[in-house]
N, C-alpha and C positions, 0 to 999 in steps of 0.2 A: 618553495617547495620541494624537496628531497623527489627524485624517481626511482625507481629499480625496474627492470626486468622482468618476465612472466612468462615461461613460455606456456604455449596448449599449440593444439593439432593445424594443419593447415591449412583444413579445413573454418574451424573455430579464425583462426585470423584471416580470411581471405570472407567469411560472413561480416566480420567485425570491421572491415576496408570497407565493405560494399554496406553496409549503415554508416560507417561514418561518412561513407563520399554523398550517399544521400542524402544526408543534413547537413553536408559542410565544413565534418568535424574531424578534430581526428580521429588514431584510432583509443588514446588515452581520454582523451574526452567522450569517448563511448562508454568506454569500461565508464570513468567518475558517473558519468550520467544512471549508468546499472547501479554504479552502486550507496547511489544517492535516494537510490531507488527502491533497494532492498537491503531492511534494516535490519542488523543481528538480534537475537531473541536479547541479550544482554537491551539494547537501543532500543527495544518494544514493549518489551519490560518498564523500563525508565518513560519511556511516554505511556504507557498507562499510568505507571503511578503518578507522574507530573496530571493529566486528564483527572486523573482522582480525586487531586488536591485541590485543584481547580472551582469541579462540584462540589466537592464542601466548601469550599470557601464560597461562591456562590450563590448554594442554597442557607448553608449557615447551619447545617447540622456535621454531628462525624459520624460518619457512616462509615465501618469498618469493611474491611477490602471483600470480607465473610459475607460481607448483605452485598456490596455489588455483584459480586456472583450468581448471588441468589436472584436480583436483579431481569426481569426482563429484559431481552433483546431486542428494543425499543425503535433502534435503529434497522437494525435484522429487520423487522415485523412490519416495517413502513416499507423498505426494499421489497421483501414477500409480494407484499399488500399491490404497491403501484407494476412489480414484475406480472400477478396477476392480470389485472386493468391493460397493460399490452396487449396479452396472451387474447384477453377475451374481444379488444381492439380488434387484434389480428386477426381473428375469425371472421367479430361481422365484416367483414373489408376483403377477405378471398370469399364470400358467398354469395 
């Protein structure tokens, strides 16, 4: 694998060095982790297209991208419901 040098502020370098030390990694490995966690817009679009193809093949229907866009955010709604339940439980425990 070819490597390169990037210029960052001393503060950023020191911060990365501390993160690396805490994790037992090199600064380069920490940067690689950050890159893996932050896909580009093109990578996100490719993943979305691939995920939609999987859904289409699993349910056996040819759903258009426009139909996907109009569909409810099921996972987002589940997260909202779960968060509300946690908040309600926390308020109940605090009383």
